[in-house]
C-alpha positions in Angstrom: 0.0 -0.1 0.1 1.4 3.6 -0.8 1.4 5.7 2.4 2.8 8.9 0.5 3.7 10.3 -2.7 6.4 12.9 -2.7 7.9 15.1 -5.5 11.0 17.1 -4.4 14.2 18.8 -6.1 17.3 17.0 -6.8 19.5 19.6 -7.7 22.6 20.3 -5.9 22.0 22.4 -2.7 19.2 22.2 -0.1 16.2 19.7 -0.9 12.8 21.4 -1.3 9.6 19.3 -1.3 7.5 20.6 -4.0 4.5 18.4 -3.6 3.4 15.7 -1.1 0.1 13.6 -0.4 -0.2 11.0 2.2 -2.8 8.2 1.9 -2.6 6.4 5.1 -3.8 7.1 8.6 -0.8 7.2 11.3 -2.0 7.2 14.7 0.5 9.9 16.2 0.4 10.6 19.8 2.0 13.4 21.7 5.0 12.9 23.8 3.9 13.5 27.5 6.7 16.1 27.5 5.0 18.0 24.6 1.7 18.3 26.3 0.0 17.8 29.6 -3.1 16.5 27.8 -1.4 13.6 25.8 -3.5 11.8 23.2 -3.5 11.9 19.6 -2.3 15.0 17.5 -5.0 16.9 15.6 -5.2 19.7 13.0 -2.1 21.9 12.7 -0.1 20.0 15.0 -0.7 16.4 12.9 -0.1 18.4 9.6 3.3 19.9 10.9 4.4 16.3 12.1 3.6 14.9 8.6 5.4 17.8 7.1 8.7 17.2 9.0 8.3 13.3 8.1 7.9 13.8 4.6 10.9 16.3 4.6 13.1 13.7 6.2 12.2 11.2 3.7 13.0 13.6 0.8 16.1 14.4 2.5 17.2 10.8 2.8 16.5 10.2 -1.0 18.1 13.4 -2.0 21.3 12.2 -0.1 21.2 8.8 -1.7 20.7 10.4 -5.1 23.5 12.8 -4.6 25.9 10.0 -3.5 25.1 8.2 -6.6 26.1 10.8 -8.8 29.3 11.5 -6.9 30.2 7.6 -7.3 29.2 7.6 -11.0 31.5 10.7 -11.6 29.0 12.7 -13.5 28.3 16.2 -12.3 25.0 18.1 -12.5 26.1 20.4 -15.2 27.3 17.5 -17.4 24.2 15.8 -17.0 22.2 19.1 -18.0 24.6 19.4 -21.0 23.8 15.9 -22.4 19.8 16.7 -22.0 20.6 20.0 -24.1 22.3 17.9 -26.6 20.8 15.8 -29.5 21.9 12.6 -27.7 19.6 10.0 -25.8 18.4 11.3 -22.6 19.9 10.2 -19.3 18.1 7.2 -17.8 16.2 7.4 -14.7 18.0 7.0 -11.3 15.9 4.5 -9.2 16.4 3.0 -5.7 14.8 1.5 -2.6 15.4 1.9 1.1 14.0 0.9 4.4 12.5 3.1 6.8 12.9 1.6 10.1 10.3 1.6 12.8 10.2 5.2 14.5 12.4 6.9 11.9 10.3 8.9 10.8 7.2 6.9 11.0 5.7 4.8 13.6 5.7 1.8 11.4 8.4 0.3 9.2 8.1 1.2 5.6 9.8 1.1 2.2 10.7 4.1 0.2 10.8 3.5 -3.7 12.2 6.3 -5.7 12.7 7.4 -9.3 14.9 10.6 -9.9 14.7 12.5 -13.2 17.6 15.1 -13.6 16.0 16.6 -16.6 13.2 17.9 -14.5 15.5 18.1 -11.1 12.7 16.4 -9.2 12.2 13.1 -7.8 8.8 11.2 -7.3 8.7 8.7 -4.5 6.4 6.5 -3.1 6.5 5.6 0.4 
C-alpha cells in the first residue's frame, strides 16, 4: 500500500519538497513532555508532524541520489549538457531503502524512488 507520494528537487543544494500527499492514517500521539493532555495529534499539529516526516524522507532520497551521482563521476552540469544536446536522454535513477520503525514513521516502511535529472525532481512512494 502506498502511504505517501512526494515530489522534491534533486538539484545540488538544499532539498525542497514541491508536492506531497499522504494516503494512510498513522496514529501520532503526543509525547508526555510535549503536552499535559497527551492523546493523538490533530489539526495543525498533525500537519506539522507529517510535513517533517515527508521532509526527512525527501532528504534521505536526496542524499542517496547525490551519493550515486558522486560515485558515478557525473556532475549536475554534465547531465544538463547531455539533456540539452541531441543525444539520448539520461536514464532515470531509481532506488529503494527501508525506513525503520520510528524513523520517521511509527511503522516500518519502504521508500521506492525514481529521479529524473532533466526535471530536477524526484517522485517517490513510501
